[in-house]
N, C-alpha and C positions, 0 to 999 in steps of 0.2 A: 796722242800729244799727252806732254808731263804734266800735271796741275799743278798749280803754285802753292807755297806754304802758305800761311796766316803771314809769317813772317816777311816773304819774297814778298806778298800782295801789299803791306803796310810800307814797307820799305819803297816797292814801286808807286803807292800813293805820294809818300814824301817825296820822291823825286816830280811828281808832280804838280806837287802845291810850291817845294820852291822854284820850281818853273816860270808859275808864273808871274815870279817876280823880272821874267825876261822882257828886256822892251818889246812893247809890242803885243807879248801874249797877251795881258790883261783886259787891251780892250780890242782883240780880237772876240774874247772872250765873253767881253761885256757886252757885245752886240747882241749876246743869245741869253745874257740875263744872268751871265757870273756875275755876283754884288760881291763886296768884302765882307756881305753874311754868309754865301757861301764858300769864300774861303773861309772864315771862322769854323762853320761847318766840318769842312772837309779835316781838319786842325781834331775838332772836337770827337768826331768818329775814329780818328787815330789814337788817339788818346785814350778813349774809351777801351780801343783793342788791345793796347800795350799795355795800359797801363798794371798792370801784373803778369804778363806774359811774354815778355822780350829777355833774350838771355843769350840767343848763340852771338858769335862775332862771324862778321862776313866785311872782309872789304867792299868799300864802295865808292863813287867822285867825290874826291874833295871838292867843296865848293868856296867859295870866298873868305873874307878874312873875320866874319863872324862864326864861323864853321871853326877855324881853323884854332880861333881862340876856346870857343865851348870845348874840341878836343881837347887841348892845351889844360884846361879849369877839369877837365873828367880825368885826364890821367893824374893830377897835381891831388886831389882832392877823392876819390873813389879809393885807394889803397891806404890813405892816411884813416878817414873815416870806419872803413873794413879792419884794420887791423886795430883800433881804439877799440871800436865795438866787438870785437872777435876778444879781445883779451879780459872784457871787464861788461859788458851786457852783451854780454854769447847770443838773448833771446832775439834782442831788437837787430842785431848784425844778420841772422836768419831773415828777419821782416824785412829791412831793409836794401837785402843784395840777394833776396832768393828770386833767382833766373835770371841777373843779371850779372851781366859780364862787360870788361873793357867792349868798345867799338874801335869802328872807323869811317868815315867820311860822313855821309848824311844820317847814318843809324845814333850818331849822338845826341841827335835831339830828340829822339825818342828815350834813351838811356837817361840819358841827366832829367829831362821832364819827369821820368819816371820817379827817380830818384831824389826829386826835388817835392815832388808829392809824396812819398814815402816818409822823407824829413819833415814835412809841414804837419803829417798824421803821430807822429811821437809828440806831440803838445798835446796828446786827447787825455792822457795819464802824468802820474807824478812818477810814476818808472819811466815813461816814458820822456818829463821833463829831464830827468836825471842825465838820461844818456843823451839826451839835447844840448844840455850844461858841458856833458863830458866831452864831445862836439866842437863845442866851442869855444874849448881851451883849449882845443888841440887845433886852434884856429880860422874850424870851420864855421866863425861866427855868420851875425847877423851882415854885416857888409860884404864879407864872401858867398853866401847863399844869395845876395841883390843884386850880385856880381853876373852869376850864371842865370837869375833870372830875367836879369837883362840883355843876355846874348841871345835867349832863346826867343825873348817879344821883336829882336833886332831879327830873329830868322824866320821866326813866322809871320812877324808883321800884326798877326793877331795871338794874344794869348789865352788858351782854354785852358785853364787847369783841369786835370781830372783826379776827382776824388778814388783813395787807396780803398777796395773791397779786399775782404778777404775770402780766398777761395771755399766752396760750398759742395754741395752733392751735386747741383744746379748750374755746378762752373762751366759743364758741356757745353750743354746747352744755350746761357746765357753770353759764353765767347760766340758760340756758330751764330747767332742770332747779330751780335756786333759785327762779327765779320762780314758776314751777308749786308750790313746794313753797310760797312765801308767800302764794300767792291762794287756794290749797284750806286752808289754817289763816283766811285770812279770811272766805272764801264758808262757811263751816261756823260760824265764830262769829257773823258777821253774820246770817245767817238764823235762827240762836237768839233771837240778841239780839233780833229785829224779834216775835220771838215770843213770847219773857219780858219785853220791856218795852213799857208803851203811854203811857208819861210822854213827850212832845211835846218835853221840853226834853231829857231824856235821851236820846232819840233824835237829836236835833238834835245833843247835843253828841259823840256814836261819829261824825260825819260825815253821817244820814241826812238828805235833805229830804223835808221833808214831802209826805207820799203819793207819795214816790219808790220807789214798788216794786224800780223797777229800780237803786237804788241797790245792790241788795247781790248785785249779777248781774255780770259780766262785760264785757258788754255793753252800757251803760246807754243812754235815749237822749240823744243828742247838748242840751246845754242851749241855747237863744236866741244870740248873737251879738249884742252891743251892735252899733247902726249897720244890721242887715241887719233886712230885715223877712222878719216870721214865714210857713213856707210856710202856704197856708190848703189847705183839702181844698174838693173841687168835691163839693159837696153836691147837685150838680142845681137843678131850676127849685124857686124856694120858693116858700111860699103867700102871697098878697099883693103879691109882686114882681113885675113884666114882666121875660117871658124873653127876652133878648136877642135881637136881631134878626139873624137868618142874613150874612154875607155874599155877596152875588150874585155878587161876582167882576168881571174885564172886562165891560163892558158894549159890547154892539157898535155901533161907528162912535167909539169913545172913541179 
């Protein structure tokens, strides 16, 4: 079975966290100890893993109005910030947009959260504050940032900022530990959810496919790809169907 990438795991956890908002899900999980603190812990683990490692673009299911507004904010302000910093502060353009790209659907929660964390980190130095002042002059001012923060808080229900850390020689080991912590949290609560909840709509809201027991495992069966035939199992001779003729191979004199 195909292994999930780090990014796929993060998106799966985000789907689960957003699904907790579905009517009936929170109360079902609360009977097993799922508290607001557990929800905040899930978001904290996501933020820790994705704060400097989120990049690729992959469309996922678009959810309610807050996500649509957050996507509109990203599409309006990411290009403006990128253009301004690339022209006048290229060093900070790299710091702000390193491995960060436009997104679709639920992935915008990770992208905008990472962007806002990095934007706040610009205030740490004089040069960074100059870059921040430039962005404010271009329209990315305090009220605009506050709107994105409000939308994130509305989507997450709990805002758990993650501080930006520069990648070092032990980045791989650190990221592996963060990934393991996030996935352990998800495996526990996804397994509990599949037992505690039997409503198909609620399970789907948490990101579980109908009948997909592998949804709560690390290595689910890969889904069929559009345009590619699905592999067919070899079932041997079938009743009522003629057996295929054997290939006799080359004939003498041919």
